[in-house]
PALOMAR-127355 format. One record per residue: residue number from 1; residue in three letters; z, y, x negated of N, C-alpha, C in turn. Coordinates in Angstrom, 3 decimals, m for minus. Layout:
N
NUM  ALA  Z  Y  X  Z  Y  X  Z  Y  X
...
***
This chain:
259
1  MET  5.085  m11.405  m170.044  6.176  m12.377  m170.029  7.431  m11.811  m170.701
2  THR  7.195  m11.114  m171.828  8.319  m10.501  m172.541  8.988  m9.433  m171.678
3  ALA  8.163  m8.676  m170.969  8.721  m7.648  m170.080  9.553  m8.271  m168.970
4  LEU  9.103  m9.429  m168.479  9.848  m10.110  m167.423  11.216  m10.559  m167.934
5  PHE  11.231  m11.149  m169.143  12.507  m11.566  m169.728  13.425  m10.367  m169.970
6  GLY  12.806  m9.253  m170.353  13.611  m8.050  m170.558  14.243  m7.567  m169.268
7  GLU  13.484  m7.599  m168.186  14.025  m7.191  m166.887  15.126  m8.137  m166.424
8  LEU  14.921  m9.442  m166.631  15.947  m10.408  m166.239  17.225  m10.237  m167.061
9  THR  17.070  m9.941  m168.346  18.244  m9.719  m169.185  19.021  m8.491  m168.729
10  ALA  18.281  m7.420  m168.419  18.937  m6.204  m167.938  19.634  m6.450  m166.605
11  LEU  18.990  m7.239  m165.743  19.593  m7.553  m164.455  20.856  m8.402  m164.643
12  ALA  20.813  m9.332  m165.584  21.989  m10.157  m165.844  23.152  m9.319  m166.372
13  GLU  22.847  m8.373  m167.261  23.894  m7.501  m167.789  24.483  m6.635  m166.678
14  LEU  23.610  m6.137  m165.790  24.090  m5.310  m164.678  24.970  m6.119  m163.735
15  SER  24.541  m7.332  m163.394  25.339  m8.156  m162.492  26.659  m8.562  m163.148
16  ARG  26.648  m8.779  m164.468  27.898  m9.134  m165.152  28.888  m7.978  m165.082
17  GLY  28.393  m6.757  m165.277  29.278  m5.604  m165.165  29.820  m5.426  m163.765
18  MET  28.987  m5.657  m162.766  29.441  m5.530  m161.384  30.477  m6.597  m161.047
19  LEU  30.287  m7.818  m161.540  31.251  m8.880  m161.272  32.585  m8.601  m161.948
20  LEU  32.548  m8.108  m163.200  33.793  m7.777  m163.887  34.539  m6.653  m163.168
21  THR  33.791  m5.647  m162.727  34.414  m4.544  m162.004  35.008  m5.019  m160.678
22  GLY  34.251  m5.830  m159.947  34.764  m6.357  m158.690  35.975  m7.241  m158.889
23  PHE  35.986  m8.027  m159.960  37.143  m8.879  m160.221  38.363  m8.048  m160.586
24  ALA  38.148  m6.960  m161.339  39.273  m6.086  m161.682  39.878  m5.465  m160.423
25  VAL  39.032  m5.017  m159.509  39.543  m4.462  m158.245  40.230  m5.557  m157.433
26  PHE  39.664  m6.747  m157.447  40.257  m7.853  m156.696  41.653  m8.190  m157.207
27  LEU  41.887  m8.067  m158.509  43.211  m8.360  m159.053  44.260  m7.396  m158.499
28  ARG  43.920  m6.115  m158.430  44.872  m5.157  m157.864  45.076  m5.411  m156.375
29  VAL  43.990  m5.654  m155.666  44.091  m5.902  m154.228  44.840  m7.205  m153.956
30  GLY  44.524  m8.262  m154.708  45.166  m9.546  m154.481  46.655  m9.527  m154.781
31  ALA  47.045  m8.847  m155.875  48.475  m8.752  m156.188  49.223  m7.992  m155.110
32  MET  48.610  m6.947  m154.585  49.241  m6.186  m153.517  49.265  m6.986  m152.217
33  MET  48.212  m7.782  m151.979  48.116  m8.553  m150.740  49.228  m9.585  m150.629
34  MET  49.687  m10.136  m151.746  50.743  m11.138  m151.702  52.066  m10.564  m151.206
35  LEU  52.255  m9.249  m151.325  53.498  m8.609  m150.900  53.325  m7.735  m149.669
36  LEU  52.114  m7.600  m149.187  51.839  m6.672  m148.100  52.425  m7.186  m146.785
37  PRO  53.109  m6.343  m146.028  53.617  m6.780  m144.717  52.479  m7.190  m143.793
38  ALA  52.759  m8.121  m142.913  51.821  m8.640  m141.913  50.736  m9.500  m142.570
39  PHE  49.942  m8.940  m143.486  48.846  m9.679  m144.094  49.322  m10.648  m145.173
40  GLY  50.447  m10.370  m145.794  50.922  m11.210  m146.881  52.148  m12.021  m146.547
41  GLU  52.447  m12.223  m145.269  53.621  m13.007  m144.897  53.429  m14.468  m145.299
42  GLN  54.550  m15.157  m145.493  54.486  m16.545  m145.936  53.914  m17.468  m144.877
43  VAL  53.953  m17.059  m143.622  53.378  m17.898  m142.565  51.858  m17.773  m142.507
44  VAL  51.285  m16.798  m143.207  49.832  m16.639  m143.235  49.258  m17.624  m144.256
45  PRO  48.286  m18.458  m143.881  47.722  m19.426  m144.835  47.089  m18.733  m146.046
46  LEU  47.088  m19.439  m147.178  46.543  m18.867  m148.410  45.054  m18.560  m148.281
47  ARG  44.331  m19.371  m147.531  42.898  m19.105  m147.365  42.667  m17.809  m146.607
48  VAL  43.523  m17.546  m145.634  43.394  m16.288  m144.886  43.732  m15.104  m145.803
49  LYS  44.761  m15.255  m146.617  45.111  m14.196  m147.555  43.965  m13.930  m148.526
50  LEU  43.337  m15.002  m149.022  42.207  m14.839  m149.936  41.053  m14.126  m149.253
51  ALA  40.768  m14.491  m148.006  39.688  m13.824  m147.277  40.016  m12.348  m147.047
52  LEU  41.260  m12.039  m146.726  41.655  m10.646  m146.532  41.544  m9.859  m147.842
53  ALA  41.961  m10.483  m148.947  41.852  m9.804  m150.240  40.393  m9.516  m150.588
54  LEU  39.505  m10.451  m150.301  38.082  m10.228  m150.567  37.529  m9.115  m149.675
55  CYS  37.966  m9.077  m148.421  37.503  m8.017  m147.522  37.966  m6.644  m147.998
56  PHE  39.227  m6.538  m148.388  39.717  m5.266  m148.905  38.991  m4.894  m150.202
57  THR  38.676  m5.888  m151.025  37.946  m5.614  m152.274  36.558  m5.047  m151.988
58  LEU  35.884  m5.606  m150.987  34.554  m5.104  m150.631  34.609  m3.665  m150.125
59  VAL  35.737  m3.284  m149.530  35.887  m1.907  m149.049  36.260  m0.965  m150.188
60  VAL  37.139  m1.413  m151.080  37.682  m0.525  m152.116  36.731  m0.391  m153.305
61  ALA  36.096  m1.492  m153.709  35.313  m1.492  m154.948  34.217  m0.429  m154.985
62  PRO  33.390  m0.269  m153.941  32.344  0.776  m154.038  32.900  2.180  m154.214
63  ALA  34.098  2.450  m153.695  34.658  3.796  m153.782  35.267  4.095  m155.143
64  VAL  35.739  3.063  m155.849  36.447  3.298  m157.113  35.625  2.917  m158.332
65  THR  34.478  2.266  m158.157  33.684  1.831  m159.307  33.263  2.982  m160.213
66  PRO  32.822  4.141  m159.685  32.436  5.230  m160.612  33.588  5.739  m161.469
67  ALA  34.820  5.584  m161.018  35.961  6.106  m161.780  36.511  5.108  m162.786
68  LEU  36.045  3.864  m162.758  36.558  2.856  m163.678  35.941  3.020  m165.061
69  PRO  36.722  2.824  m166.112  36.170  2.912  m167.474  35.308  1.697  m167.769
70  PRO  34.448  1.779  m168.784  33.642  0.612  m169.156  34.533  m0.531  m169.636
71  LEU  34.163  m1.746  m169.267  34.980  m2.913  m169.575  34.485  m3.592  m170.849
72  ASP  35.424  m4.135  m171.607  35.099  m4.920  m172.783  34.593  m6.296  m172.353
73  PRO  34.013  m7.071  m173.284  33.570  m8.426  m172.916  34.699  m9.312  m172.416
74  PHE  35.910  m9.151  m172.986  37.078  m9.922  m172.552  38.231  m8.960  m172.269
75  PRO  38.194  m8.289  m171.106  39.180  m7.231  m170.819  40.506  m7.786  m170.315
76  THR  41.196  m8.569  m171.157  42.451  m9.191  m170.718  43.509  m8.136  m170.399
77  ARG  43.652  m7.160  m171.287  44.653  m6.113  m171.068  44.328  m5.305  m169.820
78  PHE  43.049  m5.047  m169.602  42.623  m4.300  m168.420  43.007  m5.046  m167.153
79  PHE  42.785  m6.355  m167.127  43.135  m7.143  m165.951  44.646  m7.171  m165.730
80  ALA  45.415  m7.211  m166.816  46.872  m7.229  m166.684  47.384  m5.939  m166.055
81  THR  46.804  m4.812  m166.415  47.231  m3.542  m165.821  46.945  m3.506  m164.328
82  GLU  45.871  m4.138  m163.900  45.544  m4.149  m162.479  46.551  m4.979  m161.681
83  VAL  46.965  m6.099  m162.240  47.964  m6.930  m161.561  49.291  m6.184  m161.451
84  VAL  49.693  m5.512  m162.524  50.948  m4.754  m162.498  50.876  m3.635  m161.465
85  ALA  49.762  m2.933  m161.407  49.612  m1.843  m160.435  49.664  m2.377  m159.005
86  GLY  49.007  m3.512  m158.747  49.038  m4.086  m157.405  50.429  m4.528  m156.990
87  LEU  51.165  m5.154  m157.919  52.531  m5.571  m157.609  53.434  m4.372  m157.357
88  LEU  53.246  m3.311  m158.130  54.068  m2.112  m157.952  53.828  m1.484  m156.587
89  LEU  52.585  m1.410  m156.172  52.266  m0.827  m154.865  52.738  m1.735  m153.718
90  GLY  52.527  m3.042  m153.868  52.923  m3.958  m152.807  54.422  m4.051  m152.625
91  LEU  55.161  m4.011  m153.738  56.618  m4.112  m153.623  57.197  m2.889  m152.917
92  GLY  56.625  m1.711  m153.152  57.109  m0.512  m152.473  56.975  m0.610  m150.968
93  ILE  55.900  m1.251  m150.498  55.720  m1.419  m149.053  56.594  m2.553  m148.528
94  ARG  56.729  m3.615  m149.300  57.543  m4.758  m148.865  59.006  m4.378  m148.685
95  LEU  59.479  m3.379  m149.423  60.873  m2.957  m149.288  61.173  m2.431  m147.887
96  PHE  60.169  m1.961  m147.176  60.405  m1.511  m145.802  60.717  m2.699  m144.886
97  ILE  60.134  m3.863  m145.172  60.496  m5.061  m144.419  61.903  m5.508  m144.785
98  PHE  62.253  m5.396  m146.053  63.618  m5.717  m146.459  64.620  m4.798  m145.755
99  ALA  64.236  m3.537  m145.535  65.127  m2.613  m144.830  65.388  m3.092  m143.406
100  LEU  64.355  m3.604  m142.733  64.552  m4.159  m141.390  65.452  m5.397  m141.433
101  GLN  65.297  m6.220  m142.457  66.165  m7.388  m142.592  67.614  m6.975  m142.806
102  ILE  67.823  m5.986  m143.658  69.184  m5.498  m143.901  69.779  m4.933  m142.619
103  ALA  68.988  m4.137  m141.898  69.472  m3.582  m140.634  69.821  m4.692  m139.652
104  GLY  68.991  m5.721  m139.573  69.268  m6.825  m138.667  70.534  m7.587  m139.034
105  MET  70.741  m7.796  m140.345  71.954  m8.513  m140.768  73.207  m7.701  m140.488
106  ILE  73.168  m6.404  m140.768  74.341  m5.569  m140.509  74.636  m5.512  m139.014
107  ALA  73.593  m5.308  m138.208  73.790  m5.230  m136.762  74.282  m6.559  m136.199
108  ALA  73.744  m7.664  m136.712  74.162  m8.970  m136.196  75.604  m9.283  m136.562
109  GLN  75.992  m8.961  m137.782  77.387  m9.201  m138.168  78.343  m8.317  m137.372
110  ALA  77.907  m7.118  m137.051  78.769  m6.208  m136.298  78.894  m6.606  m134.836
111  THR  77.922  m7.343  m134.315  77.909  m7.651  m132.886  77.978  m9.150  m132.599
112  THR  78.368  m9.945  m133.593  78.569  m11.395  m133.457  77.308  m12.127  m133.006
113  LEU  76.131  m11.632  m133.383  74.882  m12.321  m133.063  74.208  m12.839  m134.330
114  SER  74.994  m13.140  m135.342  74.419  m13.466  m136.640  73.947  m14.906  m136.748
115  GLN  74.309  m15.766  m135.823  73.969  m17.181  m135.953  73.003  m17.655  m134.879
116  MET  72.342  m16.744  m134.201  71.452  m17.139  m133.107  70.006  m17.133  m133.566
117  PHE  69.332  m18.245  m133.380  67.905  m18.388  m133.616  67.588  m18.236  m135.098
118  GLY  66.311  m18.334  m135.432  65.852  m18.229  m136.809  64.724  m17.244  m136.914
119  GLY  64.303  m17.007  m138.153  63.272  m16.020  m138.391  61.937  m16.650  m138.723
120  ILE  60.990  m15.808  m139.144  59.658  m16.290  m139.481  59.541  m16.590  m140.960
121  GLY  60.580  m16.346  m141.727  60.562  m16.599  m143.145  61.212  m17.929  m143.479
122  PRO  61.304  m18.239  m144.790  61.918  m19.509  m145.185  63.415  m19.570  m144.926
123  GLU  64.088  m18.420  m144.851  65.515  m18.372  m144.598  65.761  m17.921  m143.161
124  PRO  66.774  m18.493  m142.501  67.069  m18.082  m141.116  67.435  m16.610  m141.036
125  GLN  66.956  m15.965  m140.001  67.239  m14.559  m139.770  68.004  m14.411  m138.461
126  PRO  68.925  m13.456  m138.380  69.589  m13.197  m137.097  68.575  m12.763  m136.045
127  ILE  68.964  m12.910  m134.804  68.040  m12.582  m133.719  67.629  m11.111  m133.761
128  ILE  68.572  m10.223  m134.107  68.236  m8.800  m134.140  67.264  m8.511  m135.280
129  GLY  67.513  m9.096  m136.452  66.606  m8.890  m137.569  65.227  m9.446  m137.290
130  ASN  65.165  m10.615  m136.669  63.881  m11.211  m136.316  63.116  m10.324  m135.339
131  ALA  63.818  m9.794  m134.334  63.166  m8.926  m133.352  62.667  m7.633  m134.003
132  LEU  63.471  m7.045  m134.876  63.059  m5.805  m135.534  61.859  m6.025  m136.448
133  ILE  61.843  m7.142  m137.174  60.733  m7.401  m138.094  59.439  m7.625  m137.330
134  ILE  59.486  m8.448  m136.284  58.269  m8.711  m135.506  57.767  m7.432  m134.844
135  ALA  58.694  m6.648  m134.292  58.280  m5.386  m133.661  57.716  m4.418  m134.690
136  GLY  58.354  m4.329  m135.851  57.864  m3.431  m136.877  56.480  m3.808  m137.372
137  LEU  56.252  m5.094  m137.612  54.929  m5.541  m138.063  53.866  m5.279  m137.005
138  ALA  54.197  m5.561  m135.736  53.224  m5.347  m134.665  52.862  m3.871  m134.522
139  VAL  53.871  m3.006  m134.566  53.610  m1.575  m134.425  52.850  m1.039  m135.634
140  ALA  53.190  m1.513  m136.841  52.498  m1.038  m138.041  51.021  m1.417  m138.019
141  VAL  50.723  m2.652  m137.629  49.325  m3.079  m137.567  48.579  m2.320  m136.472
142  ALA  49.230  m2.123  m135.323  48.592  m1.385  m134.236  48.344  0.071  m134.614
143  ALA  49.172  0.613  m135.501  49.009  2.002  m135.937  47.990  2.159  m137.056
144  GLY  47.324  1.071  m137.421  46.276  1.172  m138.445  46.773  0.908  m139.846
145  LEU  47.616  m0.100  m140.024  48.125  m0.414  m141.354  46.999  m0.765  m142.321
146  HIS  46.003  m1.503  m141.850  44.903  m1.910  m142.731  44.113  m0.700  m143.235
147  ILE  43.965  0.308  m142.391  43.238  1.508  m142.815  44.044  2.286  m143.845
148  ARG  45.340  2.427  m143.587  46.212  3.139  m144.533  46.279  2.410  m145.869
149  VAL  46.272  1.082  m145.837  46.327  0.315  m147.088  45.038  0.496  m147.883
150  ALA  43.897  0.482  m147.206  42.631  0.709  m147.911  42.603  2.103  m148.540
151  GLU  43.072  3.096  m147.821  43.137  4.446  m148.389  44.087  4.495  m149.584
152  LEU  45.229  3.822  m149.461  46.194  3.803  m150.563  45.586  3.167  m151.806
153  LEU  44.866  2.068  m151.637  44.256  1.403  m152.786  43.222  2.288  m153.468
154  ILE  42.429  2.978  m152.675  41.408  3.849  m153.265  42.052  5.013  m154.011
155  LEU  43.062  5.630  m153.398  43.706  6.785  m154.022  44.664  6.388  m155.142
156  SER  45.036  5.110  m155.220  46.003  4.692  m156.244  45.431  4.740  m157.647
157  TYR  44.113  4.813  m157.783  43.521  4.848  m159.115  43.701  6.197  m159.800
158  THR  44.178  7.199  m159.055  44.481  8.487  m159.689  45.850  8.475  m160.360
159  PRO  46.953  8.119  m159.668  48.247  8.055  m160.360  48.406  6.816  m161.223
160  LEU  47.691  5.740  m160.891  47.754  4.498  m161.661  46.350  4.161  m162.148
161  PRO  45.876  4.836  m163.188  44.495  4.601  m163.642  44.314  3.186  m164.155
162  ALA  43.127  2.661  m163.956  42.821  1.312  m164.402  42.818  1.257  m165.930
163  GLY  43.400  0.196  m166.474  43.434  0.004  m167.915  44.625  0.606  m168.614
164  ALA  45.539  1.241  m167.879  46.711  1.886  m168.491  47.969  1.387  m167.792
165  PHE  48.914  0.889  m168.584  50.190  0.470  m168.023  51.030  1.695  m167.667
166  PRO  51.711  1.663  m166.526  52.621  2.782  m166.205  53.803  2.802  m167.162
167  ALA  54.352  3.990  m167.390  55.496  4.126  m168.287  56.699  3.375  m167.726
168  VAL  57.431  2.714  m168.612  58.589  1.926  m168.178  59.637  2.813  m167.523
169  SER  59.846  4.006  m168.063  60.835  4.915  m167.482  60.438  5.335  m166.070
170  ASP  59.155  5.575  m165.857  58.698  5.948  m164.513  58.858  4.793  m163.527
171  VAL  58.549  3.572  m163.985  58.693  2.409  m163.105  60.165  2.179  m162.759
172  ALA  61.057  2.339  m163.752  62.496  2.161  m163.487  63.004  3.211  m162.510
173  ARG  62.605  4.454  m162.710  63.040  5.518  m161.797  62.500  5.276  m160.392
174  LEU  61.239  4.898  m160.304  60.639  4.646  m158.992  61.290  3.448  m158.307
175  GLY  61.533  2.369  m159.069  62.142  1.182  m158.480  63.553  1.435  m157.985
176  LEU  64.357  2.122  m158.777  65.723  2.425  m158.352  65.728  3.311  m157.110
177  GLY  64.850  4.297  m157.098  64.786  5.180  m155.932  64.347  4.450  m154.678
178  GLN  63.355  3.563  m154.788  62.877  2.842  m153.614  63.895  1.819  m153.116
179  ILE  64.605  1.163  m154.026  65.632  0.207  m153.602  66.796  0.930  m152.925
180  ALA  67.195  2.067  m153.493  68.260  2.853  m152.855  67.828  3.314  m151.474
181  ARG  66.579  3.738  m151.332  66.071  4.153  m150.018  66.032  2.976  m149.051
182  CYS  65.732  1.778  m149.552  65.693  0.582  m148.707  67.059  0.307  m148.092
183  PHE  68.116  0.323  m148.906  69.453  0.061  m148.378  69.912  1.197  m147.458
184  SER  69.581  2.429  m147.826  69.956  3.556  m146.979  69.262  3.479  m145.623
185  LEU  67.981  3.126  m145.627  67.248  3.002  m144.370  67.787  1.857  m143.529
186  GLY  68.100  0.734  m144.169  68.642  m0.397  m143.427  69.964  m0.064  m142.748
187  PHE  70.850  0.617  m143.476  72.133  0.990  m142.872  71.935  2.030  m141.779
188  SER  71.003  2.959  m141.962  70.749  3.974  m140.938  70.232  3.335  m139.654
189  LEU  69.348  2.336  m139.775  68.828  1.675  m138.585  69.907  0.879  m137.852
190  ALA  70.873  0.355  m138.593  71.940  m0.434  m137.979  73.111  0.414  m137.503
191  MET  73.072  1.726  m137.718  74.213  2.583  m137.392  74.625  2.504  m135.921
192  PRO  73.710  2.476  m134.926  74.178  2.371  m133.529  75.002  1.126  m133.268
193  PHE  74.644  0.018  m133.889  75.381  m1.219  m133.671  76.735  m1.186  m134.378
194  VAL  76.797  m0.547  m135.534  78.073  m0.420  m136.235  79.038  0.456  m135.431
195  ILE  78.523  1.550  m134.895  79.371  2.429  m134.077  79.851  1.706  m132.821
196  ALA  78.961  0.963  m132.177  79.350  0.209  m130.984  80.401  m0.841  m131.319
197  SER  80.270  m1.474  m132.479  81.253  m2.477  m132.876  82.619  m1.846  m133.138
198  VAL  82.631  m0.673  m133.772  83.906  0.008  m134.027  84.581  0.386  m132.707
199  LEU  83.815  0.950  m131.777  84.381  1.320  m130.479  84.883  0.100  m129.722
200  TYR  84.146  m0.999  m129.805  84.566  m2.228  m129.123  85.885  m2.734  m129.688
201  ASN  86.009  m2.774  m131.008  87.236  m3.298  m131.603  88.431  m2.374  m131.360
202  VAL  88.187  m1.058  m131.346  89.277  m0.131  m131.030  89.741  m0.325  m129.587
203  ALA  88.785  m0.426  m128.673  89.155  m0.648  m127.263  89.858  m1.979  m127.091
204  LEU  89.400  m2.992  m127.809  90.036  m4.305  m127.725  91.470  m4.257  m128.246
205  GLY  91.700  m3.466  m129.284  93.053  m3.329  m129.811  93.988  m2.654  m128.822
206  PHE  93.515  m1.612  m128.155  94.344  m0.947  m127.142  94.667  m1.895  m125.981
207  ILE  93.664  m2.656  m125.541  93.899  m3.587  m124.425  94.887  m4.676  m124.841
208  ASN  94.751  m5.145  m126.074  95.655  m6.182  m126.553  97.093  m5.680  m126.654
209  ARG  97.253  m4.413  m127.034  98.607  m3.847  m127.090  99.189  m3.657  m125.689
210  ALA  98.329  m3.301  m124.742  98.814  m3.073  m123.384  99.064  m4.381  m122.642
211  MET  98.270  m5.413  m122.921  98.390  m6.697  m122.232  98.391  m7.812  m123.270
212  PRO  99.504  m8.058  m123.921  99.545  m9.080  m124.982  99.234  m10.485  m124.480
213  GLN  99.536  m10.778  m123.218  99.321  m12.126  m122.707  97.846  m12.429  m122.439
214  LEU  97.040  m11.408  m122.350  95.616  m11.602  m122.030  94.830  m11.963  m123.290
215  ALA  94.015  m13.021  m123.208  93.151  m13.410  m124.338  91.926  m12.483  m124.352
216  VAL  92.109  m11.325  m124.935  91.066  m10.301  m124.868  89.800  m10.712  m125.609
217  SER  89.934  m11.540  m126.644  88.735  m11.943  m127.390  87.800  m12.776  m126.522
218  PHE  88.365  m13.641  m125.664  87.525  m14.459  m124.783  86.888  m13.606  m123.699
219  VAL  87.580  m12.558  m123.284  87.034  m11.681  m122.248  85.990  m10.725  m122.838
220  GLY  86.263  m10.240  m124.044  85.396  m9.221  m124.618  84.166  m9.756  m125.316
221  ALA  84.181  m11.033  m125.765  83.030  m11.565  m126.507  81.740  m11.568  m125.671
222  PRO  81.779  m12.050  m124.414  80.539  m11.974  m123.626  80.081  m10.539  m123.375
223  ALA  81.050  m9.640  m123.178  80.680  m8.234  m122.960  80.031  m7.651  m124.207
224  LEU  80.542  m8.022  m125.383  79.955  m7.529  m126.637  78.539  m8.057  m126.830
225  THR  78.329  m9.331  m126.519  76.985  m9.910  m126.651  75.999  m9.235  m125.705
226  LEU  76.402  m9.085  m124.440  75.521  m8.430  m123.472  75.276  m6.975  m123.852
227  GLY  76.330  m6.280  m124.268  76.167  m4.883  m124.665  75.280  m4.739  m125.897
228  SER  75.356  m5.703  m126.828  74.514  m5.640  m128.029  73.044  m5.802  m127.678
229  LEU  72.750  m6.742  m126.796  71.354  m6.929  m126.380  70.840  m5.711  m125.607
230  ALA  71.693  m5.136  m124.758  71.290  m3.930  m124.041  71.071  m2.768  m125.005
231  LEU  71.959  m2.651  m126.001  71.801  m1.579  m126.990  70.534  m1.773  m127.801
232  LEU  70.208  m3.028  m128.109  68.959  m3.305  m128.834  67.749  m2.890  m128.009
233  ALA  67.766  m3.195  m126.722  66.638  m2.816  m125.854  66.502  m1.304  m125.743
234  LEU  67.617  m0.576  m125.770  67.566  0.874  m125.608  67.178  1.593  m126.909
235  THR  67.661  1.094  m128.027  67.475  1.814  m129.292  66.293  1.324  m130.116
236  ALA  65.789  0.112  m129.838  64.713  m0.445  m130.664  63.469  0.449  m130.720
237  PRO  62.984  1.018  m129.600  61.797  1.890  m129.722  62.008  3.075  m130.652
238  ALA  63.186  3.719  m130.564  63.446  4.860  m131.445  63.598  4.413  m132.893
239  LEU  64.262  3.287  m133.121  64.456  2.792  m134.484  63.128  2.407  m135.127
240  ILE  62.285  1.693  m134.387  60.988  1.286  m134.933  60.089  2.507  m135.151
241  GLY  60.169  3.496  m134.247  59.390  4.716  m134.444  59.811  5.472  m135.693
242  PHE  61.109  5.564  m135.924  61.611  6.210  m137.136  61.186  5.443  m138.381
243  TRP  61.275  4.125  m138.322  60.852  3.286  m139.454  59.356  3.436  m139.715
244  LEU  58.554  3.473  m138.664  57.102  3.608  m138.833  56.746  4.956  m139.449
245  THR  57.458  6.016  m139.066  57.198  7.332  m139.647  57.444  7.325  m141.151
246  LEU  58.551  6.707  m141.567  58.842  6.628  m142.998  57.829  5.750  m143.723
247  LEU  57.382  4.679  m143.084  56.375  3.814  m143.703  55.063  4.560  m143.899
248  GLN  54.629  5.304  m142.897  53.394  6.069  m143.032  53.526  7.167  m144.078
249  THR  54.692  7.762  m144.180  54.921  8.757  m145.234  54.820  8.109  m146.612
250  HIS  55.364  6.912  m146.745  55.274  6.211  m148.027  53.833  5.841  m148.353
251  LEU  53.077  5.387  m147.358  51.677  5.028  m147.600  50.851  6.240  m148.028
252  ALA  51.230  7.422  m147.542  50.514  8.633  m147.948  50.850  9.047  m149.365
253  SER  52.058  8.703  m149.820  52.482  9.065  m151.183  53.345  7.934  m151.721
254  PRO  52.741  6.842  m152.182  53.511  5.634  m152.513  54.355  5.741  m153.771
255  LEU  54.053  6.670  m154.638  54.793  6.785  m155.905  55.789  7.932  m155.892
256  THR  56.096  8.430  m154.696  57.073  9.506  m154.548  58.228  8.994  m153.716
257  VAL  59.418  9.072  m154.249  60.610  8.628  m153.519  61.205  9.820  m152.788
258  LEU  61.151  9.750  m151.459  61.677  10.844  m150.643  63.159  10.640  m150.402
259  PRO  63.948  11.699  m150.232  65.373  11.539  m149.967  65.614  10.903  m148.592
***
């Protein structure tokens, strides 16, 4: 009987350690899941997000458990480091969606399509931004975003070890670099529309000087709208492909800011 109680006690201690380890991994996965593109969008129900976080935890936990340090009975600090690491990783990926939003806003303002339709988020999005975001999410998921995210989570325990807060200077440098890259990428994606808008306004100015009596704005506005939609259809595959390449590069090295 004593031996049986001893075995049950050992089993309880083992299961307690496994639950603490799984919960620690879940904290990093869950914090990242709230910011993850496609899986963490606001239109996705919370129950679905919770189920996805549990699925990713079941995939990641067996691979990282041997590398985790032993946990204290009340590892509050350890759990806090996991949440910070998950938020840091998730925000780096979410900035790529912000880049598409920035590109959509710049392109829409340049081509007078800024007030058409709404987006999938809480704030209205221009039609171009909405189209770019939906296309980007669809292509990223089709290219294996879930697999890349699982790999990123497993490999993230090397640069971001469990139980250790990242240095504030490193986080500041990484955040500034990623935000600067976000705005640079957004403007680069919108560059064809900005160039088209400049050419349109220059041509409109010449026509207005040559024919002052003609209401060129009424004549040119429909042409600009049609040309913008045609330009979107022609350039969107190349723009989304370029964006996907940068996203996959970031997933391979999430803590490195590339020029």
